[in-house]
N, C-alpha and C positions, 0 to 999 in steps of 0.2 A: 634563740629564733624559733618565733610562733607560726606552726603550722595549722591551718582552718581545714578542720574534716567535717565533710557533712553527713548527717544522721542518716543510716541506712534506707530508713523510707524515703529520704529525699532523693539520695542516689539512686535507687529505683524507679523513681517518679521522672527523672531527668534523663535514663536510659530509655524507658519507654518513650518520652518526647522526641528523643535523639532516634530510636528506630521506627517511629512513627515519619518523622519527618524524610528517614531515608526512605522508606517505601513509598511517598508520595511523589517522590522527583523521578522525570521520565527519563527516559534514556536518550540521547542524542546523539547525533553524529558528529564528527569532529576530530581532530589531526589525532590521529593515531585509535580511533574509536568509528568501529563499523556496528551498527546495529540494524540487522536484518531484519526487512518492513514486515516478512512473514511470521507471524508466532505461532500460529496453531492449525492444524490440518484435521478436520473432522472426517471421515468416509462414516456415511452410511449404507446401508445394504437391506434387501429383504433375505431370507434363508431359503424363500420357498419358490418367490416369483422367477420366472425365466428370464426378463429384464436385469436381474441381477449378477445373472451366470458369469459373465466375463469380469464384475467388478468383483467378486468372490472369488475366482481365480487369481486376479491382479493380486488381492488381498494375499492369498496363500503365497506367492511366487516372488511378487517383487517388495510391497510392502514394507517388510523388515529390511532390505537393504536400504531401501529409501531412506528409511529412519536413523539407519546406520549413517549414512551418508550426509544428513543432514539434523546434527545432534540440536540444531538451537531451535529448531520447530516440533514443537509437541505435536505430535500422532495420536490422533482418538480414534478408534474404531467400535461403531456403534451399529447395532441391530436396529433396524427401522421397518416393523413387520406392514406389510399391504402397500407398500409405498416405492417407487422408482428409486433406483442408487443416485445418491448426488455425493458432490462433494463440496465440503464449505471451508473456505479459508478466514482466517482473522487474522487483520494487521495490527499493528503497533497504533495505528492513529485511530482506531476503533472503526476502521469501515470493516466489513465482511462481504464476501465475494462468494457466489454461488453458484456450481455448473451440476447440469444434469449430466448423465455418461449412460443413460440406458439403451442409447444405440450405438454405442461406443464399442468397439472390439478391444480385447486385451491389448492390442499394440498401439490402440489410438490414446488409453487413459493414463500412460505414463506422460503423454506429453501435455495433456490436461493437469496433471497434478505438476509438471515443468511450471506451465503456464501461470498456473495459481501459485505458485512458488516465488517466479520472478516477477509478479506482480508488484507495483510499486505500494498500492493499497490507496492511490488515490481515484477518485471517479475519473472515468477518461472524458478529455473535451477537447472541443478543436480551437486548434491557434487560427482566430482572423487575421492579428496582426504580429508581425514576427519577433516586432520590437516592442518589450513591454514598457513602459515608463512610467515613475510615479509622477511626472510633473509633465503635463503637454505642453506643445510648443506656444510660444507666445504670440508667433506671428501667424498661426493656423497653417493649413496646408494650402497651397498653392495651386490653384488652376485658372487655365487661360481663360476659361469662358466665364469668369465672373471681374472681368475688368472691365472698368465705367469706361475710358477712353479707347477708341478703338485707332490702330493703326495701320496707315498702308504703305507700300513702297514707295508712292510717289511722295511722300511725306519726308521719306531719307533722300530724296535728290537733291544735290543743291542746286538753288535759284542761281539763273545766270541774269 
């Protein structure tokens, strides 16, 4: 029985190509799989400014608990000198959303963080039509104002 073995160099090339292919695949939701839309939260604050006081207090008290409760989200804390505090969320579809929390109290910041975490990652848009269809109606939309013939009740009465 013959067995065919690839040379070591070729094995490494195949392995590198396979790893590159695995890295390029995007995670998708499906049966038994849930990919969280929010992948990263960045907390930016200034150490000297008064507008960042509540943000620094939140980071000292609650940010570690939030990171432990949500291991699927990468939490990054960065100083941002001479700027207002912001929270930036990055989503799996490439969308990012930024919220300024300069006038928020310590009790309001967790609500902002929760809203950024629970956001779907899509831009908000207004739905004018409640039913979305790929194929429009063949007959069109009925309107009694666009009828050529005008009917009256006298036309419906039987003539004697």
